[in-house]
C-alpha positions in Angstrom: 227.9 -143.4 133.7 228.4 -144.1 129.9 226.6 -146.1 127.3 226.6 -149.5 128.4 224.9 -153.1 128.1 222.9 -154.1 131.5 220.9 -157.0 132.6 218.0 -156.9 134.8 214.6 -158.2 135.8 211.9 -158.5 138.1 212.1 -159.8 141.8 211.4 -163.5 141.4 213.6 -163.8 138.1 210.5 -164.9 135.7 211.0 -161.4 133.8 214.7 -160.9 132.4 216.0 -158.7 130.1 219.2 -157.0 128.5 219.3 -153.4 127.5 221.9 -150.9 126.0 222.0 -147.3 127.0 223.0 -144.6 129.4 221.6 -145.7 132.8 223.6 -143.0 134.9 220.5 -140.7 134.5 216.8 -141.5 135.3 213.5 -139.5 135.4 211.4 -139.9 138.5 207.9 -139.3 137.3 205.0 -138.2 139.5 202.1 -139.5 137.5 199.5 -141.5 139.2 201.2 -144.8 138.5 204.9 -144.0 138.5 204.6 -142.1 142.0 202.9 -145.3 143.5 205.3 -147.8 141.8 208.7 -145.4 142.6 210.2 -146.0 139.3 213.3 -144.4 138.0 213.1 -144.5 134.2 215.7 -144.5 131.5 214.7 -144.7 127.9 216.0 -146.7 125.2 215.3 -147.4 121.8 213.2 -150.6 121.3 216.0 -152.1 119.3 218.5 -151.9 122.3 216.2 -153.8 124.6 215.8 -157.6 124.5 213.3 -159.6 126.6 215.1 -162.8 127.5 212.2 -164.6 129.0 208.7 -165.8 127.9 206.4 -162.7 127.2 203.8 -164.9 128.8 205.3 -163.8 132.2 204.2 -160.3 131.7 200.8 -158.7 132.2 200.1 -155.2 130.5 198.1 -152.3 132.3 197.2 -149.3 130.2 195.2 -146.3 131.4 194.1 -142.7 130.4 195.5 -142.3 126.7 196.4 -146.0 126.6 199.8 -145.1 124.9 202.2 -146.6 127.3 202.2 -150.4 128.0 202.9 -150.7 131.9 204.3 -154.3 131.9 204.9 -156.3 135.1 205.7 -159.8 136.2 202.6 -162.0 136.6 204.3 -163.8 139.7 205.8 -161.1 141.8 204.2 -158.0 140.2 207.3 -156.0 139.7 207.5 -153.7 136.8 210.9 -153.9 135.3 210.3 -152.0 131.9 207.4 -150.6 129.9 206.9 -150.1 126.1 205.7 -146.8 124.5 206.4 -144.4 121.6 208.9 -141.6 121.8 208.0 -138.2 120.9 209.6 -138.6 117.3 207.1 -141.7 116.9 209.8 -144.3 117.2 209.3 -147.4 119.4 211.2 -147.1 123.0 211.4 -149.0 126.2 211.3 -147.3 129.4 213.7 -149.3 131.9 213.1 -149.0 135.6 216.7 -148.4 136.6 215.9 -149.9 140.0 215.6 -153.4 138.2 219.0 -153.3 136.8 221.2 -156.0 138.1 223.9 -154.8 140.7 223.4 -151.0 139.8 224.7 -148.6 142.4 221.6 -146.3 142.7 223.6 -143.7 144.5 225.5 -142.9 141.1 222.3 -142.3 139.2 221.4 -138.8 138.4 217.7 -138.5 139.2 215.5 -135.6 137.4 211.8 -135.2 138.5 209.3 -135.1 135.8 205.8 -133.6 135.9 203.8 -136.4 134.6 200.8 -135.2 136.3 200.5 -132.2 134.2 201.6 -133.8 130.9 
């Protein structure tokens, strides 16, 4: 997959977004939250992500070092994206590739990431 603009969101539709990036590859993290939630994450610069719905539809969960905002819909509980900081200090968004509209997940190259040890 190449650079593209996608739309996505949560199960109930209260959280909707548009993002630009390469969504043909994703990380499958085994940290304590990602493993339980089953996320496949693709990272985009914050400027390439637009939340199309009211931010009040989101709840924020942080733990450990409190560096990542694990956001989820207050109605259905689906976490379609999170916000954080890239290693270079720039703002980034981790898009849950599983929440992209009409994506064929069989085309996504998934790389394991050992978040438990990070």
